[in-house]
ZAVONU-199805 format. One record per atom (N, C-alpha, C): x, y, z. Coordinates in steps of 0.05 Angstrom, whole numbers, plus 5000, padded with zeros to 4 digits. Each point is the difference from the previous one (the first is absolute). Example, Ala and Ser with C-alpha at 12.3 -4.5 7.8 and 13.67 -1.06 7.14 Angstrom:
2
526448865156 498250245000 501850245000 499350214986 501650245001 498550225014 
# end
This chain:
75
536781883722 497849854989 500649705004 498149855008 500349725003 499849864973 501149764999 500049844975 497149954992 498349945018 497149944994 498750254987 500750245010 498950244988 500950044971 502549944995 501150024973 498649804981 499549765009 498649804984 497150094994 498750115020 497350104996 499950224979 501950185001 500050224980 500449904972 501649794996 500549894974 497649864989 498249915017 497649854992 497650184995 500350265005 497750184996 499350024971 497550014994 499050034972 499350294996 500750114978 499250284994 497250004990 498350155013 497250024993 499550264986 498449994978 499550244984 497150075000 499550264998 497250094994 499549974971 497650044991 499349984972 501650214984 500350245010 501550214986 502949934997 501249895022 502849924999 500549784980 498149815000 500249774981 499950104971 498150184995 499750104972 502550164991 501250145019 502450154993 502449824994 500149775012 502249814996 500049884972 497749964989 499849864974 498850184980 501650094981 499150184979 497949864983 497950144995 497949894982 497649885015 500249975027 497849905015 499050235018 497550064997 498850235015 499049915027 499450205017 498949945026 497349864997 498450084980 497449884995 500449704995 501949934983 500549714993 500949855025 501850115015 501049875025 497649955019 498350205003 497749975017 498149784990 499549994974 498349794989 501249725004 502649984997 501449755005 499749915029 500150195018 499649945029 497249905005 498150154989 497149935005 499249734988 501249934977 499249754987 501749765009 502050055017 501749795010 502349924982 500450154978 502349954983 502650075013 500050195018 502350095014 499649965030 501649825012 499749965029 500550255016 498250065018 500250255016 498249975025 500150195017 498150015022 499350295006 497850045014 499150275006 500850075029 501150245003 500650115026 498450265001 497849995013 498250235000 498850034972 500450234988 498950044973 502149954978 502449925008 502249974981 500549714993 500549944974 501049744992 503050015004 501149795012 502949985003 500949754984 502150044984 500949804981 503049955006 500749745002 502849935003 501550064974 502350135003 501650074976 500749744985 500649795015 500749754987 497649884985 497650025012 497649894986 499450174975 500450265001 499650174977 501749914977 502649975005 501849924978 499449724990 499349825018 499449734992 497549994982 498050165007 497550014985 500450124973 501550224999 500350154975 502049864981 502349925011 502249904983 500449705001 498749865019 500549725003 502149945022 500049765011 501849945022 502950034993 500949944976 502850004994 501150294997 498250204999 500950274996 500050165026 499649885023 500050155025 502850095007 500450265003 502650115006 499950125028 501649885018 500050105028 503050035007 500650245009 502750055008 502149984978 499350054976 501950004978 500449734986 498749795010 500449744987 497349864995 500049824981 497549864994 499749775020 497449945006 499449785017 499249764983 
# end
């Protein structure tokens, strides 16, 4: 693997479907996640018929920027 390939892999964002996002955060349903996407409260984009949500954006929206946990540490 080239050094550039390794850097690209580290910069990849984990994208979640509505169902995956709802399973990550207890107490938030798929319906609520979908409504947040539709109203613009949760940054996302559509790929075909699916909403895709950045895991980082999900945590920032729900818990606030200081609570984002990526790779075992706070950002």
